[in-house]
N, C-alpha and C positions, 0 to 999 in steps of 0.2 A: 548522549544517554545509550547507556549497559546490556546489551542483552544475555543468560546466562538459560547455554541451551547446546545441544547438538554440533559444533564447530564448522564438521566436515555436512550439514545440513542449512547449514543459516548462514555463511562466509559467502557472499555478493546476493545477498534478497533482500542484505537490510540495507539501508542507505544509512547516511551519516549513526550509527551506534556502531557501536564497541561489540566484537563479539570475545566470553571469554568459553569456551568450554564449559558444561554442564561439567556434575560431577552426581555419586552415588543418592545422595536425599539433596531437601527442600534446605531444611538448617545449612548441608554445604554450599550451594551454589548461595544462599541468599548472602557466605562472609562472604566465597567467594567472586560476586559484585560488588559488595558492600568496600569489598579489596582492588578489585583494580580504579573504582573512584576515585577522585581527587575533591570532593565535594562534604561538605555539611552535613549539606541540609539531603539525603535521600527520599528518596521515595521507589517502595515496592511496589508492584503490578502486577500480574496472573498476563502472561503472556495472550490468553483466551478472553478475553475481557470488551463484548464484541457491540457493551453500548458504555466504552469512556469515549468521552471527550476531549475535546481540547480546554471545553470552557469549562468540565465535572475537577478538569486537573487540576485548575488557572483555581476555581474558587473552591480546591480543598487547600489549594500551596498559601490562600489569602486568609481560613480561615485557621489556620496552625500554627500560622504565623501570627496571627492574636491573638492566639492564648497559650502561645508560649508553649503548647507539651515539648518535652524529650522525644516521648513518641507519641506519632497523632495517625491515626487507623478510621476510615469513612467506612461508616454506616452509608447504605444505599440503599431508602424506604423505597424505593418504588422496585428495586427485582429484589426485596422479602418479601413486598409483599404477590410477586407475582411468585414464586417460589415455593409460596403459603397456601397458592390458589390453585398449580398445578400440582406438586403435590398431595392435596390430600389429605391434611395433618396438621392443614389450618399455625394454635399459636403454643404450638409444639417445635415445630421451626425454629432452633437458635441457633 
């Protein structure tokens, strides 16, 4: 597992994780994480996903391999519904 972020703050806090120092923007940080990986298959996930579980990651990997996509992006319907309800903007949330 690779975490891209402020190395000074993250060092020693994340077990079994390679720390890659972050850059100025999302695109550069994603590129840094990919470059640090030796794997052909990569999952990108934000670190602030409290509802992300090992089971959901396993399911996503299984479905992605089954579909054979080059790029797979998960859509979490429960989270979308919760955001729509909390925001009050209804179906306009994309």
